Structure formats: C-alpha cells, structure tokens
DRENPA-3360 file (N, C-alpha, C; in nm, 2 decimals, always signed):
BEGIN
1 = MIKTIIID = +0.78/-0.77/-0.18/+0.79/-0.77/-0.33/+0.80/-0.62/-0.39 ~ +0.83/-0.61/-0.49/+0.86/-0.49/-0.58/+0.71/-0.50/-0.67 ~ +0.62/-0.42/-0.67/+0.49/-0.42/-0.75/+0.54/-0.36/-0.89 ~ +0.54/-0.42/-1.00/+0.60/-0.40/-1.12/+0.50/-0.38/-1.22 ~ +0.50/-0.29/-1.32/+0.43/-0.26/-1.43/+0.52/-0.28/-1.55 ~ +0.49/-0.34/-1.65/+0.57/-0.37/-1.77/+0.50/-0.25/-1.89 ~ +0.56/-0.19/-1.95/+0.49/-0.10/-2.06/+0.58/-0.12/-2.17 ~ +0.53/-0.16/-2.28/+0.62/-0.19/-2.40/+0.50/-0.24/-2.49;
9 = DEAHIRDT = +0.52/-0.18/-2.63/+0.44/-0.20/-2.72/+0.46/-0.32/-2.80 ~ +0.56/-0.39/-2.79/+0.58/-0.55/-2.83/+0.55/-0.65/-2.72 ~ +0.44/-0.72/-2.76/+0.39/-0.84/-2.69/+0.50/-0.95/-2.63 ~ +0.59/-0.98/-2.73/+0.70/-1.08/-2.72/+0.80/-1.00/-2.61 ~ +0.82/-0.88/-2.61/+0.90/-0.84/-2.52/+0.85/-0.83/-2.37 ~ +0.71/-0.81/-2.36/+0.64/-0.79/-2.25/+0.65/-0.97/-2.18 ~ +0.60/-1.06/-2.28/+0.63/-1.20/-2.23/+0.76/-1.23/-2.21 ~ +0.85/-1.21/-2.27/+1.00/-1.22/-2.21/+1.06/-1.18/-2.08;
17 = LRKLLRMC = +1.02/-1.05/-2.06/+1.03/-0.98/-1.92/+0.95/-1.05/-1.82 ~ +0.83/-1.09/-1.84/+0.74/-1.13/-1.75/+0.82/-1.27/-1.70 ~ +0.86/-1.36/-1.82/+0.96/-1.49/-1.78/+1.07/-1.47/-1.71 ~ +1.17/-1.36/-1.78/+1.28/-1.34/-1.71/+1.26/-1.30/-1.56 ~ +1.16/-1.23/-1.51/+1.13/-1.18/-1.38/+1.10/-1.29/-1.30 ~ +1.05/-1.38/-1.34/+0.99/-1.51/-1.28/+1.11/-1.59/-1.23 ~ +1.21/-1.59/-1.33/+1.34/-1.68/-1.31/+1.42/-1.61/-1.22 ~ +1.45/-1.50/-1.24/+1.58/-1.44/-1.18/+1.56/-1.33/-1.07;
25 = CPQAEVIG = +1.42/-1.28/-1.07/+1.41/-1.18/-1.00/+1.26/-1.21/-0.91 ~ +1.24/-1.28/-0.83/+1.12/-1.31/-0.78/+1.06/-1.19/-0.68 ~ +1.15/-1.13/-0.64/+1.12/-1.00/-0.56/+1.02/-0.89/-0.66 ~ +1.02/-0.90/-0.78/+0.94/-0.82/-0.87/+0.84/-0.88/-0.93 ~ +0.71/-0.88/-0.89/+0.58/-0.90/-0.89/+0.54/-0.82/-1.01 ~ +0.50/-0.90/-1.13/+0.41/-0.81/-1.23/+0.27/-0.80/-1.18 ~ +0.22/-0.67/-1.18/+0.08/-0.68/-1.14/+0.03/-0.60/-1.26 ~ +0.09/-0.59/-1.35/+0.03/-0.51/-1.50/+0.09/-0.48/-1.58;
33 = EATGVTDG = +0.05/-0.47/-1.71/+0.12/-0.47/-1.82/+0.02/-0.35/-1.90 ~ +0.11/-0.27/-2.00/+0.05/-0.18/-2.10/+0.11/-0.17/-2.21 ~ +0.06/-0.12/-2.31/+0.13/-0.12/-2.46/+0.16/+0.04/-2.51 ~ +0.13/+0.13/-2.41/+0.15/+0.27/-2.47/+0.15/+0.37/-2.33 ~ +0.18/+0.49/-2.41/+0.15/+0.64/-2.29/+0.03/+0.61/-2.22 ~ -0.10/+0.62/-2.32/-0.25/+0.62/-2.25/-0.27/+0.52/-2.16 ~ -0.24/+0.39/-2.20/-0.28/+0.28/-2.12/-0.19/+0.25/-1.98 ~ -0.05/+0.29/-2.02/+0.05/+0.28/-1.91/+0.01/+0.39/-1.80;
41 = MKKILTLH = -0.05/+0.51/-1.86/-0.08/+0.59/-1.73/-0.22/+0.55/-1.66 ~ -0.26/+0.51/-1.72/-0.41/+0.46/-1.64/-0.36/+0.35/-1.53 ~ -0.28/+0.23/-1.59/-0.21/+0.12/-1.50/-0.14/+0.18/-1.40 ~ -0.07/+0.28/-1.40/+0.01/+0.33/-1.31/-0.07/+0.42/-1.21 ~ -0.17/+0.47/-1.24/-0.23/+0.55/-1.15/-0.33/+0.46/-1.08 ~ -0.36/+0.35/-1.14/-0.47/+0.25/-1.08/-0.40/+0.16/-0.97 ~ -0.27/+0.12/-1.02/-0.24/+0.01/-0.98/-0.12/+0.03/-0.86 ~ -0.05/+0.19/-0.86/+0.04/+0.23/-0.78/+0.17/+0.12/-0.75;
49 = PDLVILDI = +0.23/+0.11/-0.88/+0.35/+0.03/-0.89/+0.48/+0.06/-0.78 ~ +0.57/-0.01/-0.75/+0.69/+0.02/-0.71/+0.81/+0.06/-0.80 ~ +0.78/-0.02/-0.89/+0.87/-0.02/-1.06/+0.80/-0.04/-1.17 ~ +0.85/+0.05/-1.25/+0.77/+0.04/-1.40/+0.89/+0.02/-1.53 ~ +0.90/-0.10/-1.56/+0.97/-0.14/-1.68/+0.91/-0.05/-1.81 ~ +0.99/+0.06/-1.88/+0.91/+0.12/-1.96/+1.02/+0.14/-2.09 ~ +0.94/+0.12/-2.21/+1.00/+0.13/-2.32/+1.02/+0.27/-2.37 ~ +1.12/+0.30/-2.43/+1.13/+0.44/-2.47/+1.03/+0.49/-2.57;
57 = NLKDGTGY = +1.02/+0.39/-2.68/+0.92/+0.42/-2.81/+0.83/+0.33/-2.81 ~ +0.68/+0.41/-2.79/+0.58/+0.33/-2.78/+0.48/+0.35/-2.86 ~ +0.38/+0.31/-2.90/+0.29/+0.32/-2.99/+0.22/+0.46/-3.00 ~ +0.20/+0.51/-2.90/+0.13/+0.64/-2.90/+0.23/+0.76/-2.83 ~ +0.35/+0.77/-2.83/+0.43/+0.86/-2.77/+0.57/+0.78/-2.71 ~ +0.64/+0.85/-2.64/+0.75/+0.79/-2.56/+0.74/+0.77/-2.42 ~ +0.83/+0.71/-2.36/+0.84/+0.68/-2.22/+0.88/+0.80/-2.14 ~ +0.94/+0.92/-2.23/+0.96/+1.06/-2.14/+0.81/+1.13/-2.13;
65 = DLLHLIHP = +0.74/+1.09/-2.25/+0.60/+1.18/-2.23/+0.50/+1.12/-2.14 ~ +0.49/+0.97/-2.13/+0.45/+0.93/-1.98/+0.48/+0.97/-1.88 ~ +0.62/+0.96/-1.85/+0.66/+1.04/-1.71/+0.64/+1.16/-1.69 ~ +0.61/+1.26/-1.81/+0.58/+1.39/-1.76/+0.45/+1.42/-1.74 ~ +0.37/+1.31/-1.77/+0.21/+1.32/-1.74/+0.18/+1.29/-1.59 ~ +0.29/+1.25/-1.53/+0.26/+1.18/-1.38/+0.35/+1.26/-1.30 ~ +0.29/+1.33/-1.23/+0.36/+1.41/-1.12/+0.29/+1.40/-0.98 ~ +0.37/+1.37/-0.87/+0.52/+1.31/-0.88/+0.52/+1.17/-0.93;
73 = VNFRVIFI = +0.66/+1.19/-0.98/+0.68/+1.03/-1.04/+0.72/+0.98/-0.87 ~ +0.62/+0.87/-0.83/+0.67/+0.80/-0.70/+0.71/+0.64/-0.74 ~ +0.76/+0.62/-0.81/+0.79/+0.48/-0.85/+0.92/+0.49/-0.91 ~ +0.99/+0.36/-0.90/+1.13/+0.35/-0.96/+1.10/+0.31/-1.13 ~ +1.22/+0.35/-1.21/+1.20/+0.31/-1.37/+1.30/+0.24/-1.40 ~ +1.30/+0.13/-1.52/+1.40/+0.08/-1.58/+1.34/+0.12/-1.71 ~ +1.43/+0.19/-1.78/+1.41/+0.19/-1.93/+1.45/+0.08/-1.98 ~ +1.39/+0.04/-2.12/+1.43/-0.07/-2.21/+1.42/+0.01/-2.35;
81 = SAFDRRSI = +1.52/-0.03/-2.41/+1.54/+0.05/-2.57/+1.65/-0.03/-2.65 ~ +1.61/+0.00/-2.78/+1.71/-0.04/-2.87/+1.78/+0.08/-2.94 ~ +1.79/+0.18/-2.82/+1.86/+0.31/-2.90/+2.02/+0.29/-2.92 ~ +2.06/+0.39/-2.97/+2.19/+0.37/-3.00/+2.30/+0.41/-2.88 ~ +2.43/+0.38/-2.90/+2.53/+0.43/-2.80/+2.51/+0.56/-2.75 ~ +2.48/+0.66/-2.81/+2.49/+0.79/-2.76/+2.38/+0.83/-2.66 ~ +2.26/+0.78/-2.69/+2.14/+0.77/-2.59/+2.18/+0.67/-2.47 ~ +2.24/+0.56/-2.47/+2.29/+0.51/-2.39/+2.38/+0.58/-2.29;
89 = QAFKLSSL = +2.47/+0.63/-2.34/+2.56/+0.71/-2.24/+2.49/+0.81/-2.18 ~ +2.39/+0.86/-2.22/+2.30/+0.94/-2.15/+2.24/+0.89/-2.04 ~ +2.19/+0.77/-2.06/+2.15/+0.69/-1.90/+2.25/+0.66/-1.85 ~ +2.37/+0.65/-1.87/+2.47/+0.63/-1.78/+2.51/+0.74/-1.69 ~ +2.53/+0.87/-1.77/+2.57/+0.98/-1.71/+2.44/+1.02/-1.61 ~ +2.33/+0.99/-1.64/+2.20/+1.01/-1.53/+2.18/+0.93/-1.42 ~ +2.23/+0.81/-1.44/+2.23/+0.71/-1.34/+2.10/+0.64/-1.33 ~ +2.04/+0.63/-1.45/+1.92/+0.53/-1.45/+1.96/+0.38/-1.46;
97 = AYLVKPFS = +1.87/+0.31/-1.46/+1.88/+0.17/-1.47/+1.82/+0.17/-1.61 ~ +1.87/+0.09/-1.70/+1.84/+0.06/-1.84/+1.88/-0.07/-1.90 ~ +1.79/-0.11/-1.99/+1.83/-0.25/-2.05/+1.83/-0.21/-2.21 ~ +1.93/-0.27/-2.26/+1.93/-0.26/-2.42/+1.88/-0.40/-2.48 ~ +1.78/-0.39/-2.58/+1.72/-0.48/-2.63/+1.84/-0.53/-2.73 ~ +1.83/-0.68/-2.73/+1.78/-0.79/-2.65/+1.87/-0.79/-2.53 ~ +1.79/-0.84/-2.41/+1.87/-0.82/-2.27/+1.88/-0.96/-2.23 ~ +1.97/-1.00/-2.15/+1.99/-1.11/-2.07/+1.91/-1.13/-1.93;
105 = TLDLARAI = +1.93/-1.24/-1.89/+1.87/-1.24/-1.74/+1.96/-1.18/-1.64 ~ +2.09/-1.18/-1.67/+2.20/-1.12/-1.61/+2.15/-0.98/-1.59 ~ +2.15/-0.91/-1.72/+2.12/-0.79/-1.74/+2.00/-0.74/-1.68 ~ +1.89/-0.79/-1.67/+1.77/-0.77/-1.60/+1.78/-0.79/-1.43 ~ +1.86/-0.87/-1.37/+1.91/-0.90/-1.24/+1.97/-0.75/-1.18 ~ +2.07/-0.73/-1.27/+2.16/-0.61/-1.25/+2.07/-0.47/-1.23 ~ +1.99/-0.47/-1.34/+1.89/-0.34/-1.35/+1.80/-0.34/-1.23 ~ +1.74/-0.44/-1.20/+1.65/-0.46/-1.10/+1.73/-0.41/-0.96;
113 = EEVEQTEV = +1.88/-0.47/-0.93/+1.95/-0.40/-0.81/+1.97/-0.28/-0.82 ~ +2.01/-0.23/-0.94/+2.03/-0.08/-0.94/+1.91/+0.00/-0.91 ~ +1.80/-0.03/-0.92/+1.67/+0.03/-0.91/+1.65/+0.03/-0.75 ~ +1.67/-0.08/-0.70/+1.65/-0.11/-0.56/+1.71/-0.03/-0.48 ~ +1.84/+0.01/-0.56/+1.94/+0.11/-0.47/+1.89/+0.26/-0.49 ~ +1.81/+0.27/-0.59/+1.78/+0.43/-0.64/+1.66/+0.49/-0.53 ~ +1.67/+0.59/-0.46/+1.55/+0.64/-0.39/+1.48/+0.74/-0.50 ~ +1.33/+0.71/-0.48/+1.23/+0.74/-0.55/+1.24/+0.89/-0.54;
121 = KYFDLILE = +1.26/+0.94/-0.41/+1.25/+1.09/-0.40/+1.35/+1.17/-0.51 ~ +1.46/+1.11/-0.56/+1.56/+1.21/-0.62/+1.50/+1.17/-0.80 ~ +1.42/+1.07/-0.83/+1.39/+1.06/-0.94/+1.36/+1.17/-1.05 ~ +1.30/+1.27/-0.99/+1.29/+1.39/-1.08/+1.41/+1.45/-1.12 ~ +1.49/+1.47/-1.02/+1.62/+1.52/-1.08/+1.70/+1.45/-1.16 ~ +1.70/+1.30/-1.15/+1.76/+1.22/-1.24/+1.72/+1.22/-1.36 ~ +1.56/+1.24/-1.38/+1.48/+1.27/-1.50/+1.55/+1.38/-1.58 ~ +1.53/+1.48/-1.53/+1.61/+1.62/-1.58/+1.74/+1.62/-1.62;
129 = ALEANIRD = +1.82/+1.53/-1.55/+1.94/+1.51/-1.58/+1.97/+1.44/-1.73 ~ +1.88/+1.33/-1.73/+1.87/+1.23/-1.85/+1.80/+1.34/-1.98 ~ +1.75/+1.41/-1.96/+1.66/+1.46/-2.07/+1.81/+1.58/-2.10 ~ +1.88/+1.64/-2.03/+1.97/+1.75/-2.04/+2.08/+1.67/-2.11 ~ +2.12/+1.53/-2.08/+2.22/+1.44/-2.14/+2.18/+1.43/-2.29 ~ +2.05/+1.37/-2.30/+2.04/+1.33/-2.44/+2.03/+1.47/-2.52 ~ +2.00/+1.60/-2.50/+2.01/+1.71/-2.59/+2.14/+1.74/-2.62 ~ +2.25/+1.71/-2.52/+2.36/+1.75/-2.55/+2.44/+1.66/-2.67;
% end
C-alpha cells in the first residue's frame, strides 16, 4: 500500500481525489487530508506518508512553501494545479508527476505510476530543478 495524504484547500477536489484513488488506484490508501501548509506539515510529520498529492496554491501559502519546511523530503509528491502551460512545462522538465485540474481517472493512474517509479532519495534534486525551470 502507498500511504497517501491529499493536501488541497478545495473540499470538492479532495473528495474527487479520494473517490478516483479508490476506483483506479487501490494501492494508494488515503491516510489523511489537509487544507493548507500548516495543517499539511502537521499531517506529514505525524502520519509519515509515502505519497503526498499537493496543490500548488493553498490558503496559507504554496505547495513549495510546504516542501521547504520539511527536510528531508522522504515521500513522493504529485502536484495538482490549474497553472498555465509555462508552469506545466517546468514540471515536465523536472520530471515530477503533476495533474492539471480538472483531471481524469486515467491522468491520476498515470501520475501514480510515475510516482511509483521515482526514487525518493532524488526528490530534493528534482525539486531544485523544478524551481529553476519555473524561474526561467
């Protein structure tokens, strides 16, 4: 099982993700949910997930802010976002899994598959590449 936390400030997105994971990715067990950076950090430090599905824009900061508060990052991440194409390209260049809202069951299944193939030990390097690509 992949212990999963969903962090998004929109309740309907969390609900949809929970339902989609149950339908198409039973290996991803949702062990917690959070609505922002502060709540998300507490859940991560308490529950020790294997995977965090993380919105970029949260009510009290960004997904990046959250990741910078936790060192080392010892879990995988799927970013979810309604960002524009330039930002999505940065994700692609950094080899991170991401979902663009609204997303389908197939999109979610592919992202889970990508995450399963990413080694956690390289995530800090991947995050640095993402930040550099977003600035460019």
